[in-house]
Residue frames relative to the residue before (quaternion, step in Angstrom):
aa qw qx qy qz dx dy dz
M 1.0000 0.0000 0.0000 0.0000 0.00 0.00 0.00
N 0.8706 0.0262 -0.0401 0.4896 3.49 -0.97 0.96
G 0.6887 -0.4930 0.2658 0.4605 3.56 1.20 0.75
N 0.6395 0.4981 -0.3398 0.4770 3.62 1.28 -0.02
V 0.4338 -0.6836 0.5332 0.2454 3.50 -1.37 0.38
Y 0.0338 0.7763 -0.6270 0.0554 3.56 -0.80 1.02
F 0.2457 -0.7844 0.5540 0.1319 3.63 -0.94 0.82
I 0.0702 -0.7838 0.6163 0.0303 3.60 -0.97 0.80
E 0.1067 -0.7982 0.5895 0.0631 3.59 -0.55 1.06
L 0.3163 -0.7755 0.5229 0.1583 3.53 -0.88 0.92
K 0.0583 -0.7780 0.6253 -0.0167 3.59 -1.06 0.94
I 0.2579 -0.6933 0.6363 0.2190 3.46 -1.33 0.31
I 0.3572 -0.7189 0.5521 0.2254 3.58 -1.00 0.83
K 0.0382 -0.7882 0.6129 -0.0408 3.48 -0.71 1.19
N 0.8347 0.0566 -0.0811 0.5417 3.57 -0.94 0.93
N 0.6548 -0.5394 0.3140 0.4263 3.54 0.97 0.80
R 0.6925 0.4259 -0.2829 0.5089 3.72 1.12 0.34
I 0.3185 -0.6653 0.6393 0.2175 3.33 -1.45 0.40
I 0.1095 -0.7955 0.5941 0.0459 3.48 -0.83 1.11
L 0.1116 -0.7935 0.5982 0.0110 3.56 -0.84 1.07
Q 0.4476 -0.6385 0.5521 0.2952 3.53 -1.27 0.60
K 0.6515 -0.5328 0.3854 0.3785 3.58 -1.21 0.53
S 0.6588 0.5184 -0.2962 0.4576 3.50 1.14 -0.86
Q 0.5845 0.5491 -0.3597 0.4770 3.66 1.16 -0.56
I 0.6830 0.4787 -0.2970 0.4649 3.57 0.78 -1.06
A 0.6400 0.5471 -0.3114 0.4406 3.55 0.89 -0.88
W 0.6771 0.4737 -0.2860 0.4851 3.60 0.82 -1.04
H 0.6898 0.4760 -0.3214 0.4408 3.68 0.73 -0.81
I 0.6269 0.5183 -0.3277 0.4805 3.65 1.04 -0.84
K 0.6914 0.4840 -0.3022 0.4432 3.55 0.78 -0.98
Y 0.6220 0.5412 -0.3152 0.4700 3.59 1.07 -0.80
D 0.6451 0.5164 -0.2969 0.4786 3.55 0.97 -0.93
R 0.6497 0.4979 -0.3076 0.4852 3.69 0.91 -0.84
S 0.6989 0.4321 -0.2763 0.4985 3.59 1.09 -0.43
N 0.5266 -0.6696 0.3591 0.3812 3.50 1.37 0.43
G 0.3968 0.6696 -0.5123 0.3629 3.56 1.11 0.73
I 0.3119 -0.7323 0.5761 0.1859 3.52 -1.27 0.39
S 0.1304 0.7819 -0.6022 0.0945 3.51 -0.77 1.01
F 0.1899 -0.7777 0.5948 0.0729 3.49 -1.31 0.45
F 0.2735 -0.6850 0.6378 0.2217 3.48 -1.43 0.28
L 0.1341 -0.7593 0.6327 0.0716 3.69 -0.78 0.99
A 0.0009 -0.8168 0.5758 -0.0360 3.64 -0.39 1.15
S 0.2999 -0.7686 0.5580 0.0889 3.41 -1.11 1.02
S 0.1232 -0.7630 0.6290 0.0831 3.53 -0.86 0.86
P 0.2280 -0.8244 0.4944 0.1544 3.62 0.00 1.28
K 0.5869 0.5891 -0.3536 0.4283 3.53 1.17 -0.62
E 0.7381 0.3241 -0.1940 0.5591 3.64 1.05 -0.70
R 0.3126 -0.7325 0.5396 0.2731 3.62 1.10 -0.23
C 0.5192 0.6369 -0.3965 0.4094 3.50 0.80 1.09
L 0.2710 -0.7336 0.5993 0.1709 3.55 -1.20 0.61
F 0.0935 -0.7696 0.6289 0.0592 3.55 -1.21 0.70
L 0.1675 -0.7719 0.6053 0.0984 3.62 -0.88 0.97
F 0.0304 -0.7814 0.6233 -0.0050 3.57 -0.94 1.00
E 0.5384 -0.6046 0.4826 0.3341 3.52 -1.27 0.55
G 0.4910 -0.6846 0.4519 0.2933 3.64 -0.79 0.98
G 0.6453 0.5761 -0.3038 0.3993 3.50 1.02 -0.90
K 0.7074 0.4373 -0.2420 0.4997 3.52 1.26 -0.35
S 0.2861 0.8231 -0.4535 0.1870 3.55 1.33 0.32
L 0.6213 0.5508 -0.3432 0.4391 3.56 1.03 -0.59
E 0.6208 0.5586 -0.3124 0.4527 3.50 1.14 -0.72
F 0.8119 0.3262 -0.1541 0.4591 3.59 0.88 -0.82
Q 0.3763 0.7423 -0.4657 0.3009 3.61 1.33 -0.01
G 0.8632 0.0788 -0.0878 0.4909 3.54 -0.69 1.19
S 0.5546 0.6168 -0.4175 0.3711 3.59 1.18 -0.07
R 0.5780 -0.5568 0.4362 0.4069 3.61 -1.26 0.40
I 0.6457 -0.5554 0.3762 0.3648 3.50 -1.09 0.72
E 0.7399 0.4380 -0.2754 0.4300 3.59 0.74 -0.91
D 0.6112 0.5142 -0.3575 0.4840 3.63 1.35 0.02
I 0.6281 0.5779 -0.3231 0.4089 3.59 1.17 -0.20
E 0.3779 -0.7013 0.5427 0.2662 3.59 -0.92 0.76
Y 0.0882 -0.8087 0.5811 0.0226 3.59 -0.60 1.09
L 0.4761 -0.6354 0.5238 0.3086 3.48 -1.32 0.33
V 0.7998 -0.0166 0.0166 0.5998 3.61 0.88 -0.76
R 0.0576 -0.7471 0.6614 0.0324 3.46 -1.25 0.73
G 0.5024 0.6406 -0.4422 0.3763 3.66 -0.42 1.11
S 0.7582 -0.3132 0.3263 0.4697 3.47 -1.24 -0.80
I 0.6682 -0.4735 0.3763 0.4332 3.47 -1.45 0.09
K 0.5586 0.5759 -0.3892 0.4526 3.60 1.06 -0.52
D 0.6773 0.5006 -0.3042 0.4451 3.61 0.87 -0.84
V 0.6358 0.5230 -0.3119 0.4743 3.52 1.13 -0.87
V 0.6815 0.4875 -0.2942 0.4597 3.61 0.86 -1.01
A 0.6269 0.5265 -0.3390 0.4636 3.65 0.97 -0.74
Y 0.6639 0.4857 -0.3241 0.4672 3.60 0.91 -0.83
L 0.6702 0.5076 -0.2950 0.4540 3.62 0.87 -0.94
Q 0.6306 0.5068 -0.3496 0.4725 3.62 0.96 -0.71
E 0.6403 0.5151 -0.3200 0.4715 3.59 0.87 -0.98
R 0.7556 0.4232 -0.2343 0.4417 3.59 0.50 -1.22
C 0.8006 0.3583 -0.2114 0.4313 3.58 0.69 -0.96
C 0.6906 0.4651 -0.2793 0.4784 3.61 1.14 -0.48
K 0.7814 0.2946 -0.1633 0.5253 3.56 1.14 -0.54
N 0.4207 -0.7520 0.4194 0.2856 3.56 1.36 0.27
V 0.1949 0.7960 -0.5270 0.2251 3.43 1.00 1.01
T 0.4256 -0.6980 0.4989 0.2876 3.63 -0.82 0.85
P 0.5642 -0.6201 0.4110 0.3582 3.56 -1.07 0.74
P 0.6617 -0.4996 0.3915 0.3991 3.57 -1.31 0.36
S 0.5534 -0.5847 0.4812 0.3470 3.60 -1.18 0.54
A 0.7056 -0.4661 0.3143 0.4314 3.50 -1.28 0.37
G 0.8063 0.2568 -0.2107 0.4894 3.55 -0.99 0.88
E 0.5660 0.6216 -0.4084 0.3556 3.67 1.06 -0.55
G 0.6735 0.5165 -0.3277 0.4150 3.62 0.91 -0.76
R 0.6635 0.5334 -0.3055 0.4264 3.60 1.16 -0.45
A 0.5509 0.6162 -0.3954 0.4006 3.56 1.27 -0.18
G 0.8655 -0.0207 -0.0120 0.5004 3.55 -0.83 1.06
G 0.1267 0.7770 -0.6158 0.0313 3.51 -0.89 -1.04
S 0.6070 -0.6058 0.3878 0.3380 3.51 -1.12 0.58
P 0.5709 -0.5457 0.4335 0.4341 3.64 -1.02 0.47
C 0.4336 -0.7000 0.5010 0.2665 3.56 -1.00 0.84
D 0.3280 0.6964 -0.6154 0.1693 3.44 -1.00 0.94
L 0.3098 -0.7969 0.4893 0.1721 3.50 -0.21 1.35
A 0.5705 0.5986 -0.4044 0.3907 3.63 1.02 -0.25
T 0.6649 0.4911 -0.3285 0.4570 3.65 1.11 -0.29
C-alpha cells in the first residue's frame, strides 16, 4: 500500500482462541522491532466475523481467548480494508490502548 510493504498473516479462531507457532511470534516481533508493520487477520467462522491484530503484539495474545485480546478491527472485510487503507496509506497512528475494543461493526463476512 502506498509503496510500502505490510504483511498480513491469516488465522482461524478455534475454540475461541488464536494459536500461533513460536516461529510466527518470533518473526512478527522481530519485524516489529525493525519498524516493520504486520498484522494477523483472524476469522471466526462461528460468528462470521473478522478480527485484525497488530503482529508485533503476537506474544501478548498467543493462546488467549478472543474476547480478552485487544484488536484493531472487529467486523467485515470492508471494515478491515477501510482501516488498513487509512492506517497504511495515510500513516495514521494506531489507536490508543483499549480503543480498538470499543464496539465495532456487526460481523458479517458477506458485506
